[in-house]
OpenMM code with the backbone's topology and positions (N, CA, C; nanometers):
from openmm import Vec3, app, unit

residues = "MET PRO VAL THR PHE ARG VAL ASP PRO ARG SER PRO ASP PRO ALA VAL VAL ARG GLN ALA ALA GLN LEU VAL ARG ASP GLY LEU VAL VAL ALA TYR PRO THR ASP THR LEU TYR GLY LEU ALA VAL ASP PRO ARG ASN ALA ASP ALA VAL ARG ARG LEU TYR ASP LEU LYS GLY ARG PRO GLU SER SER ALA LEU THR LEU ILE GLY ALA ASP VAL ALA GLN ALA ARG ALA ALA ALA ASP LEU GLY ALA THR ALA ALA ALA ALA GLY".split()
positions = [
    Vec3(0.0727, -0.1105, 0.0178),
    Vec3(-0.0180, -0.0055, -0.0216),
    Vec3(0.0793, 0.1437, 0.0219),
    Vec3(0.0742, 0.2288, -0.0882),
    Vec3(0.1477, 0.3185, -0.0897),
    Vec3(0.1546, 0.4176, 0.0490),
    Vec3(0.2360, 0.4521, 0.0522),
    Vec3(0.2494, 0.5619, 0.1873),
    Vec3(0.3060, 0.7147, 0.1199),
    Vec3(0.2520, 0.8153, 0.1889),
    Vec3(0.2824, 0.9376, 0.1307),
    Vec3(0.3233, 1.0021, 0.2361),
    Vec3(0.4439, 1.0733, 0.2008),
    Vec3(0.5155, 1.1789, 0.2883),
    Vec3(0.5039, 1.3129, 0.2287),
    Vec3(0.4944, 1.4542, 0.3304),
    Vec3(0.4889, 1.5568, 0.2412),
    Vec3(0.6089, 1.6391, 0.3009),
    Vec3(0.7408, 1.6512, 0.1820),
    Vec3(0.8290, 1.6914, 0.2203),
    Vec3(0.8438, 1.8846, 0.2048),
    Vec3(0.8456, 1.9736, 0.2798),
    Vec3(0.8949, 2.1312, 0.2106),
    Vec3(1.0147, 2.0617, 0.1607),
    Vec3(1.0152, 2.1439, 0.0231),
    Vec3(1.1419, 2.1420, -0.0189),
    Vec3(1.2619, 2.2995, 0.0437),
    Vec3(1.1938, 2.3810, 0.0991),
    Vec3(1.3060, 2.5012, 0.1798),
    Vec3(1.2892, 2.4548, 0.3139),
    Vec3(1.2842, 2.3912, 0.3682),
    Vec3(1.2838, 2.2861, 0.4917),
    Vec3(1.2584, 2.1698, 0.5082),
    Vec3(1.3219, 2.0340, 0.4455),
    Vec3(1.2795, 1.9095, 0.4816),
    Vec3(1.2705, 1.8700, 0.6107),
    Vec3(1.2033, 1.7796, 0.6811),
    Vec3(1.2182, 1.7597, 0.8121),
    Vec3(1.2860, 1.6303, 0.7949),
    Vec3(1.4340, 1.6273, 0.8643),
    Vec3(1.4887, 1.5180, 0.8588),
    Vec3(1.4330, 1.3979, 0.9058),
    Vec3(1.3296, 1.3993, 1.0034),
    Vec3(1.2473, 1.2625, 1.0510),
    Vec3(1.1715, 1.2065, 0.8971),
    Vec3(1.1422, 1.2598, 0.8176),
    Vec3(1.0471, 1.2168, 0.7035),
    Vec3(1.1722, 1.1740, 0.6160),
    Vec3(1.2763, 1.2293, 0.5743),
    Vec3(1.3710, 1.2283, 0.4723),
    Vec3(1.4457, 1.0668, 0.5666),
    Vec3(1.4599, 1.0416, 0.7001),
    Vec3(1.5338, 0.9426, 0.7442),
    Vec3(1.4197, 0.8285, 0.6856),
    Vec3(1.3017, 0.8608, 0.7077),
    Vec3(1.1820, 0.7276, 0.6469),
    Vec3(1.2049, 0.6804, 0.5478),
    Vec3(1.2003, 0.7649, 0.4817),
    Vec3(1.2022, 0.7768, 0.3188),
    Vec3(1.3610, 0.6942, 0.2862),
    Vec3(1.4365, 0.7076, 0.3433),
    Vec3(1.5545, 0.6443, 0.2852),
    Vec3(1.5537, 0.5102, 0.3594),
    Vec3(1.4882, 0.4895, 0.4952),
    Vec3(1.4506, 0.3383, 0.5544),
    Vec3(1.3851, 0.2873, 0.4032),
    Vec3(1.2638, 0.2976, 0.3814),
    Vec3(1.1972, 0.2621, 0.2972),
    Vec3(1.2573, 0.1914, 0.1332),
    Vec3(1.3673, 0.2788, 0.1198),
    Vec3(1.4851, 0.2124, 0.0223),
    Vec3(1.5756, 0.1191, 0.0787),
    Vec3(1.6452, 0.1252, 0.1756),
    Vec3(1.6577, 0.0402, 0.2705),
    Vec3(1.6253, -0.0872, 0.2499),
    Vec3(1.5282, -0.0648, 0.2692),
    Vec3(1.3941, -0.2035, 0.3203),
    Vec3(1.3743, -0.2741, 0.1143),
    Vec3(1.4201, -0.2217, 0.0434),
    Vec3(1.4039, -0.2609, -0.0943),
    Vec3(1.2985, -0.2290, -0.1569),
    Vec3(1.1923, -0.1001, -0.1074),
    Vec3(1.0694, -0.0712, -0.1406),
    Vec3(1.1220, 0.0420, -0.2710),
    Vec3(1.0145, 0.0918, -0.3523),
    Vec3(1.0813, 0.2040, -0.4465),
    Vec3(1.0122, 0.3163, -0.3619),
    Vec3(1.0392, 0.4510, -0.3781),
    Vec3(1.0360, 0.5782, -0.3423),
    Vec3(0.9913, 0.6253, -0.4635),
    Vec3(0.8851, 0.7316, -0.4748),
    Vec3(0.8461, 0.8464, -0.5419),
    Vec3(0.9218, 0.9656, -0.5310),
    Vec3(0.9515, 1.0386, -0.6159),
    Vec3(0.9840, 1.1644, -0.5711),
    Vec3(0.9592, 1.3097, -0.6572),
    Vec3(0.9278, 1.4069, -0.6049),
    Vec3(0.9377, 1.5048, -0.7444),
    Vec3(1.0586, 1.5425, -0.8094),
    Vec3(1.0661, 1.5961, -0.9366),
    Vec3(1.1945, 1.6625, -1.0140),
    Vec3(1.1215, 1.7591, -1.0695),
    Vec3(1.2075, 1.8477, -1.1247),
    Vec3(1.1717, 1.9626, -1.2243),
    Vec3(1.0778, 1.9216, -1.3175),
    Vec3(1.0492, 1.7711, -1.3579),
    Vec3(0.9936, 1.7842, -1.5112),
    Vec3(0.8654, 1.6941, -1.4565),
    Vec3(0.8801, 1.6071, -1.3632),
    Vec3(0.7507, 1.5457, -1.3174),
    Vec3(0.7910, 1.4472, -1.1972),
    Vec3(0.8919, 1.3413, -1.1793),
    Vec3(0.8697, 1.2628, -1.0734),
    Vec3(0.9841, 1.1634, -1.0968),
    Vec3(1.0788, 1.1111, -1.0202),
    Vec3(1.1908, 1.0110, -1.0133),
    Vec3(1.1350, 0.8843, -0.9076),
    Vec3(1.1722, 0.7620, -0.9383),
    Vec3(1.1570, 0.6470, -0.8701),
    Vec3(1.3004, 0.6277, -0.7918),
    Vec3(1.2815, 0.5978, -0.6727),
    Vec3(1.4421, 0.5651, -0.6327),
    Vec3(1.4206, 0.4379, -0.5760),
    Vec3(1.5218, 0.3505, -0.5801),
    Vec3(1.5371, 0.2208, -0.4971),
    Vec3(1.6882, 0.1983, -0.4876),
    Vec3(1.7171, 0.1016, -0.3985),
    Vec3(1.8675, 0.0497, -0.4024),
    Vec3(1.9440, -0.0323, -0.4880),
    Vec3(2.0083, 0.0017, -0.5955),
    Vec3(2.0695, -0.0139, -0.6768),
    Vec3(2.1169, -0.1521, -0.6852),
    Vec3(2.1763, -0.1750, -0.5323),
    Vec3(2.2532, -0.2869, -0.4876),
    Vec3(2.1487, -0.3911, -0.4528),
    Vec3(1.9967, -0.3657, -0.4524),
    Vec3(1.9031, -0.4736, -0.4261),
    Vec3(1.8522, -0.5198, -0.5752),
    Vec3(1.8891, -0.6721, -0.5551),
    Vec3(1.8317, -0.7117, -0.7242),
    Vec3(1.7124, -0.7267, -0.6975),
    Vec3(1.6312, -0.7353, -0.5934),
    Vec3(1.4910, -0.7644, -0.5689),
    Vec3(1.3895, -0.6348, -0.5551),
    Vec3(1.4744, -0.4927, -0.5285),
    Vec3(1.4075, -0.3646, -0.5745),
    Vec3(1.4141, -0.3311, -0.6972),
    Vec3(1.5362, -0.3276, -0.7462),
    Vec3(1.5546, -0.3051, -0.8929),
    Vec3(1.4559, -0.3682, -0.9968),
    Vec3(1.4248, -0.5001, -0.9703),
    Vec3(1.3425, -0.5862, -1.0482),
    Vec3(1.1958, -0.5446, -1.0107),
    Vec3(1.1496, -0.5114, -0.8852),
    Vec3(1.0676, -0.4340, -0.8597),
    Vec3(1.0101, -0.2782, -0.9610),
    Vec3(1.1401, -0.2512, -0.9642),
    Vec3(1.1323, -0.1048, -1.0126),
    Vec3(1.1092, -0.1301, -1.1820),
    Vec3(1.1855, -0.2478, -1.2343),
    Vec3(1.1731, -0.2436, -1.3966),
    Vec3(0.9950, -0.2986, -1.3783),
    Vec3(0.9485, -0.3989, -1.2794),
    Vec3(0.8029, -0.3848, -1.2998),
    Vec3(0.6819, -0.3053, -1.2852),
    Vec3(0.7164, -0.2110, -1.2244),
    Vec3(0.6357, -0.0701, -1.2206),
    Vec3(0.6671, 0.0318, -1.3176),
    Vec3(0.7627, -0.0129, -1.3631),
    Vec3(0.7531, 0.0939, -1.5267),
    Vec3(0.7177, 0.0477, -1.6002),
    Vec3(0.6735, -0.0962, -1.6397),
    Vec3(0.6171, -0.1811, -1.7266),
    Vec3(0.7597, -0.2111, -1.8462),
    Vec3(0.8830, -0.1961, -1.8078),
    Vec3(0.9975, -0.2417, -1.8789),
    Vec3(1.0735, -0.3722, -1.8721),
    Vec3(1.1328, -0.3901, -1.9904),
    Vec3(1.2064, -0.5429, -1.9584),
    Vec3(1.3316, -0.4885, -1.8931),
    Vec3(1.4304, -0.6238, -1.8500),
    Vec3(1.5230, -0.5577, -1.7521),
    Vec3(1.6476, -0.5236, -1.8390),
    Vec3(1.6353, -0.5728, -1.9798),
    Vec3(1.7346, -0.5445, -2.0463),
    Vec3(1.7271, -0.3725, -2.0992),
    Vec3(1.6505, -0.2937, -2.0743),
    Vec3(1.6500, -0.1896, -2.0733),
    Vec3(1.7386, -0.1089, -1.9671),
    Vec3(1.7783, 0.0119, -1.9940),
    Vec3(1.8629, 0.0933, -1.8969),
    Vec3(1.8008, 0.1615, -1.7894),
    Vec3(1.8950, 0.1849, -1.7107),
    Vec3(1.8232, 0.3027, -1.5701),
    Vec3(1.8777, 0.3723, -1.5751),
    Vec3(1.8703, 0.4876, -1.5244),
    Vec3(1.9098, 0.6082, -1.4811),
    Vec3(1.9642, 0.5604, -1.3414),
    Vec3(2.1074, 0.6146, -1.2907),
    Vec3(2.1620, 0.5937, -1.1826),
    Vec3(2.2071, 0.7256, -1.1162),
    Vec3(2.2140, 0.7801, -1.0246),
    Vec3(2.1808, 0.8998, -0.9780),
    Vec3(2.2929, 0.8915, -0.8546),
    Vec3(2.4194, 0.9461, -0.8272),
    Vec3(2.4851, 0.9614, -0.7657),
    Vec3(2.5284, 1.0694, -0.7413),
    Vec3(2.6118, 1.0771, -0.5830),
    Vec3(2.6954, 1.2150, -0.5405),
    Vec3(2.8067, 1.2278, -0.6088),
    Vec3(2.8751, 1.1365, -0.6656),
    Vec3(3.0040, 1.1610, -0.7076),
    Vec3(3.0294, 0.9940, -0.7809),
    Vec3(3.1329, 1.0071, -0.8712),
    Vec3(3.1554, 0.8883, -0.9235),
    Vec3(3.1973, 0.7685, -0.8349),
    Vec3(3.2647, 0.7849, -0.7378),
    Vec3(3.3148, 0.6747, -0.6410),
    Vec3(3.1541, 0.6424, -0.6027),
    Vec3(3.0771, 0.6980, -0.5691),
    Vec3(2.8987, 0.6480, -0.5313),
    Vec3(2.8624, 0.5586, -0.6195),
    Vec3(2.8779, 0.6034, -0.7460),
    Vec3(2.7780, 0.5621, -0.9008),
    Vec3(2.8793, 0.4174, -0.9023),
    Vec3(2.9965, 0.4182, -0.8682),
    Vec3(3.0836, 0.2901, -0.8846),
    Vec3(3.0345, 0.1970, -0.7663),
    Vec3(2.9871, 0.2245, -0.6314),
    Vec3(2.9838, 0.1399, -0.5548),
    Vec3(2.8565, 0.0933, -0.5760),
    Vec3(2.7670, 0.1238, -0.6458),
    Vec3(2.6355, 0.1003, -0.6588),
    Vec3(2.5984, 0.0434, -0.7950),
    Vec3(2.7165, 0.0686, -0.8868),
    Vec3(2.6397, -0.0702, -0.9680),
    Vec3(2.8140, -0.0822, -1.0537),
    Vec3(2.8071, -0.1764, -1.1435),
    Vec3(2.8808, -0.2396, -1.2194),
    Vec3(2.8619, -0.1353, -1.3753),
    Vec3(2.9695, -0.0665, -1.3847),
    Vec3(2.9948, 0.0861, -1.4783),
    Vec3(3.0427, -0.0031, -1.6101),
    Vec3(2.9741, 0.0387, -1.7289),
    Vec3(3.0696, -0.0242, -1.8557),
    Vec3(3.1782, 0.0609, -1.8611),
    Vec3(3.2589, 0.0138, -1.9643),
    Vec3(3.3915, 0.1210, -1.9781),
    Vec3(3.3942, 0.2357, -1.9949),
    Vec3(3.2789, 0.3085, -2.0905),
    Vec3(3.2504, 0.4331, -2.1373),
    Vec3(3.2345, 0.5409, -2.0335),
    Vec3(3.1211, 0.4723, -1.9196),
    Vec3(3.0760, 0.5387, -1.8013),
    Vec3(3.2065, 0.5183, -1.7094),
    Vec3(3.2844, 0.4357, -1.6858),
    Vec3(3.4319, 0.4002, -1.5969),
    Vec3(3.4911, 0.5336, -1.6636),
    Vec3(3.5280, 0.5199, -1.7610),
    Vec3(3.6268, 0.6383, -1.8245),
    Vec3(3.5851, 0.7833, -1.8060),
    Vec3(3.4671, 0.8106, -1.7967),
    Vec3(3.4416, 0.9201, -1.7507),
    Vec3(3.4524, 0.9900, -1.6375),
    Vec3(3.4738, 0.9050, -1.5599),
    Vec3(3.4880, 0.9269, -1.3674),
    Vec3(3.6270, 0.9478, -1.3844),
] * unit.nanometer
topology = app.Topology()
chain = topology.addChain("A")
for resn in residues:
    res = topology.addResidue(resn, chain)
    for name in ("N", "CA", "C"):
        topology.addAtom(name, app.Element.getBySymbol(name[0]), res)
């Protein structure tokens, strides 16, 4: 069952952010607003969570997903990067 948290972008409540982070750690999918529409977040190291994301998006697992990280080291810790992506960092 979906759970909704309201976050004030100017003053986010740390407790709410911790709750959302815990959901991701638990292997669930978290939707968050972006400048265009929304994003879906999962722990990329959790195969069940990634499969859940593909199912929600209705996409085959052969399709690429966007990986957002704070820096290249974080991205490398989360995924196996191809030669082109690894060279960029």
